[in-house]
C-alpha positions as CSV (number, residue, x, y, z in Angstrom):
1,M,-18.0,-1.6,-6.6
2,A,-14.8,-2.3,-4.6
3,V,-12.1,-5.0,-4.6
4,M,-10.2,-5.7,-1.4
5,V,-7.2,-8.0,-1.4
6,R,-5.4,-9.0,1.8
7,E,-1.9,-10.2,1.3
8,T,-0.9,-13.2,3.5
9,P,1.9,-12.1,5.8
10,A,5.2,-13.8,5.1
11,P,6.5,-16.1,7.7
12,R,8.7,-14.3,10.3
13,A,12.3,-14.3,9.5
14,Q,14.6,-16.4,11.7
15,G,17.8,-14.8,12.9
16,P,18.8,-11.8,14.9
17,A,16.3,-10.6,17.5
18,Y,16.0,-7.2,15.8
19,R,14.7,-8.8,12.6
20,R,11.9,-10.6,14.5
21,I,10.9,-7.4,16.2
22,R,11.0,-5.5,12.8
23,D,8.8,-8.2,11.2
24,E,6.3,-8.1,14.1
25,I,6.0,-4.4,14.0
26,R,5.6,-4.4,10.2
27,E,2.8,-7.0,10.5
28,L,1.0,-4.9,13.0
29,I,1.2,-1.9,10.6
30,Q,0.1,-3.9,7.6
31,C,-2.9,-5.4,9.3
32,G,-4.0,-2.0,10.4
33,T,-3.3,-2.2,14.2
34,Y,-1.1,0.9,13.7
35,K,-2.4,3.2,11.1
36,P,-0.6,5.9,9.1
37,Y,0.7,8.7,11.3
38,D,0.1,6.7,14.5
39,R,2.9,7.0,17.0
40,L,4.5,3.7,17.8
41,P,5.2,2.6,21.4
42,S,8.3,4.3,22.9
43,E,11.7,2.5,22.7
44,M,11.4,1.6,26.4
45,D,7.9,0.2,25.9
46,L,9.3,-2.0,23.1
47,V,12.2,-3.0,25.3
48,R,9.8,-4.2,27.9
49,R,7.4,-5.8,25.4
50,F,10.0,-7.9,23.6
51,G,12.5,-8.4,26.5
52,V,15.5,-7.2,24.6
53,S,18.0,-4.4,24.9
54,R,17.5,-0.9,23.7
55,V,20.1,-1.3,21.1
56,T,18.1,-4.2,19.6
57,V,15.0,-2.1,19.4
58,R,16.8,0.7,17.8
59,L,18.2,-1.7,15.1
60,A,14.6,-2.9,14.4
61,L,13.3,0.7,14.1
62,E,16.3,1.7,11.9
63,A,15.5,-1.2,9.6
64,L,11.8,-0.1,9.3
65,R,13.0,3.5,8.6
66,K,15.2,2.2,5.8
67,D,12.2,0.4,4.3
68,G,10.1,3.5,4.4
69,V,7.6,2.0,6.9
70,V,8.2,4.4,9.8
71,Q,9.8,7.8,10.3
72,S,11.3,9.2,13.5
73,L,11.0,12.7,14.8
74,Q,13.6,13.8,17.3
75,G,12.1,14.1,20.8
76,K,8.7,12.8,19.6
77,G,9.2,9.2,18.7
78,S,8.6,6.9,15.7
79,F,5.5,7.3,13.5
80,V,3.9,5.0,10.9
81,C,4.3,6.2,7.3
82,M,1.6,6.1,4.6
83,P,1.7,2.9,2.5
84,M,4.0,3.6,-0.5
85,V,3.5,2.7,-4.1
86,V,6.9,2.4,-5.6
87,Q,7.3,2.4,-9.4
88,A,10.8,1.4,-10.2
89,G,12.7,0.4,-13.4
90,A,11.0,0.1,-16.7
91,A,8.1,-2.2,-15.7
92,L,4.6,-1.1,-16.8
93,L,2.4,-2.0,-13.8
94,G,-1.0,-1.1,-12.6
95,F,-1.8,-0.1,-9.0
96,H,-2.6,-3.6,-7.7
97,E,0.4,-5.1,-9.5
98,S,2.7,-2.5,-8.0
99,M,1.4,-3.3,-4.5
100,A,1.5,-7.1,-4.8
101,G,3.6,-8.6,-2.0
102,S,3.6,-5.4,0.1
103,G,1.4,-7.0,2.8
104,Y,-1.2,-4.1,2.6
105,A,-4.8,-4.7,1.8
106,T,-5.4,-2.9,-1.5
107,G,-8.8,-1.7,-2.7
108,S,-10.3,0.2,-5.6
109,T,-13.7,1.9,-5.9
110,V,-15.2,2.8,-9.2
111,L,-16.5,6.3,-8.8
112,S,-18.0,6.8,-12.3
113,V,-18.1,5.2,-15.7
114,K,-19.5,7.3,-18.5
115,E,-19.1,8.2,-22.2
116,R,-18.0,11.8,-23.0
117,K,-16.7,13.8,-25.9
118,A,-13.0,13.8,-26.1
119,S,-11.4,17.2,-25.2
120,P,-8.6,18.4,-27.6
121,E,-6.0,17.0,-25.1
122,I,-7.6,13.5,-25.0
123,A,-8.2,13.5,-28.8
124,V,-4.6,14.3,-29.5
125,A,-3.3,11.7,-27.0
126,L,-5.6,8.9,-28.4
127,Q,-5.2,10.0,-32.0
128,L,-8.9,10.6,-32.4
129,K,-10.9,13.4,-34.1
130,R,-11.8,16.2,-31.8
131,G,-15.2,15.5,-30.2
132,T,-15.1,11.7,-30.7
133,V,-16.8,9.9,-27.9
134,V,-14.6,8.1,-25.4
135,L,-15.1,6.1,-22.2
136,E,-14.1,7.8,-19.0
137,V,-13.5,5.7,-15.9
138,Q,-12.8,7.3,-12.5
139,R,-11.4,5.2,-9.7
140,L,-10.2,5.7,-6.1
141,R,-7.2,3.6,-5.1
142,C,-6.6,2.7,-1.5
143,A,-4.3,0.7,0.7
144,N,-5.5,-0.3,4.2
145,D,-8.5,1.9,3.6
146,E,-6.2,5.0,3.1
147,P,-6.8,6.9,-0.1
148,M,-3.7,6.7,-2.4
149,S,-4.7,8.2,-5.7
150,L,-7.6,9.3,-8.0
151,D,-7.2,7.7,-11.4
152,I,-9.1,9.1,-14.4
153,S,-8.8,6.9,-17.5
154,Y,-9.9,7.4,-21.1
155,F,-10.4,4.6,-23.7
156,P,-11.5,4.6,-27.4
157,L,-15.1,3.3,-27.8
158,D,-14.1,0.1,-29.7
159,L,-12.1,-1.0,-26.6
160,S,-14.6,0.3,-24.1
161,A,-17.3,-2.0,-25.6
162,K,-15.2,-4.9,-24.4
163,L,-14.2,-3.3,-21.1
164,I,-17.6,-2.1,-19.9
165,S,-18.9,-5.5,-18.8
166,E,-15.7,-6.2,-16.8
167,D,-14.8,-5.4,-13.2
168,L,-13.1,-2.1,-13.7
169,A,-12.1,-1.8,-10.1
170,G,-9.0,-4.0,-10.8
171,D,-6.0,-3.1,-12.9
172,I,-6.8,-2.1,-16.5
173,F,-3.7,-3.4,-18.1
174,P,-4.6,-7.1,-17.7
175,L,-8.1,-6.4,-19.0
176,L,-6.7,-4.7,-22.1
177,E,-4.5,-7.8,-22.7
178,K,-7.1,-10.5,-21.9
179,C,-10.4,-8.9,-23.0
180,C,-9.3,-6.7,-25.8
181,G,-6.5,-9.0,-27.1
182,L,-3.9,-6.3,-27.0
183,S,-0.2,-6.7,-26.5
184,L,0.9,-3.6,-24.5
185,G,4.2,-2.0,-25.3
186,R,5.2,1.1,-23.5
187,A,3.8,4.1,-21.6
188,D,4.8,7.7,-21.9
189,V,4.6,9.3,-18.4
190,N,4.8,13.0,-17.5
191,I,5.0,13.8,-13.8
192,E,4.5,17.2,-12.2
193,A,3.7,18.7,-8.8
194,V,0.3,20.4,-8.6
195,A,-1.9,22.0,-5.9
196,C,-4.9,19.8,-5.0
197,D,-8.2,21.3,-6.0
198,A,-11.3,21.1,-3.8
199,A,-13.0,18.2,-5.6
200,T,-9.8,16.0,-5.6
201,A,-9.1,17.0,-2.0
202,A,-12.5,15.7,-0.9
203,V,-11.8,12.3,-2.6
204,L,-8.3,11.9,-1.3
205,Q,-9.1,13.3,2.2
206,L,-6.7,16.2,1.8
207,K,-6.9,19.9,2.3
208,P,-7.4,22.0,-0.9
209,G,-4.0,23.4,-2.0
210,E,-2.0,20.5,-0.7
211,P,0.7,19.3,-3.1
212,L,-0.1,16.2,-5.3
213,L,1.9,14.3,-7.9
214,H,0.0,14.6,-11.2
215,L,0.9,11.9,-13.7
216,R,-0.2,11.9,-17.3
217,R,0.3,8.4,-18.6
218,L,-0.4,7.3,-22.2
219,T,-0.1,3.6,-22.8
220,W,0.6,2.2,-26.3
221,S,0.1,-1.2,-27.8
222,V,3.0,-3.1,-29.3
223,A,1.5,-2.3,-32.7
224,G,1.9,1.4,-32.0
225,R,-1.7,2.4,-31.1
226,P,-2.5,4.6,-28.1
227,V,-5.1,2.7,-26.1
228,D,-5.3,4.2,-22.6
229,Y,-4.8,7.8,-21.6
230,E,-4.8,8.6,-17.8
231,H,-4.6,11.4,-15.3
232,L,-3.4,10.0,-12.0
233,Y,-3.6,12.3,-8.9
234,C,-1.4,10.8,-6.3
235,R,-0.8,11.7,-2.7
236,K,2.8,12.9,-2.4
237,D,3.4,10.8,0.7
238,A,2.1,7.6,-1.0
239,W,3.8,7.4,-4.3
240,Q,7.5,7.2,-5.3
241,Y,9.0,6.9,-8.8
242,R,12.6,5.5,-9.1
243,V,14.5,5.8,-12.3
244,Q,18.1,5.0,-13.3
245,L,19.8,7.4,-15.6
246,N,22.9,6.4,-17.5
247,R,25.4,8.8,-18.9
248,R,25.5,8.6,-22.7
249,R,28.9,7.6,-24.0
250,T,30.5,9.7,-26.7
């Protein structure tokens, strides 16, 4: 079961020539003409293609670099970056919510849905007795057909009875709100770097041992009940968390 969503490209910005070139290259990347790690045409090729100066082309590429769309390697040219999921601020968002407006086609595939006994870790997180049965859902998240993360989620059975008939390829948070009647409050997130095991590597198209971001995310309802415990295994080149830290005043 898969969901594919294609964002409609925004109208090209009017103004300086470098912005129009930036927007056209971005559209070609977002629609898949240029895929992650593809080399873009050389600066001189772009000069001839757009009929502009080399300075204008460099401004366009610099704007794309600042946006994290391309990266440049000295003497080798500019290359397309992986699509990036950026989680910023205090917003609690699912994968598709985070990618909304990015221009990339996002997709999710449900790999498995099954009931299992809660491990001690899961039982503690969801405040259940050890061995209580929970629902486990494994999903692969993609952008432009590129694997981004493997998400493994656990839910108490009273909630899973309402979720099981829904399309679990989408974001879970709206389903918890609409189908289960929950008001979601906060999520506790723990992030660490781990080495990719063989099974996860096969799903994410990586080599075993490559570094991953491993997120443990526990989502709570406003009423103070833990309702969703997740292990997210994210490609290091596809996820970014941004936080603002303020100095406590004494």
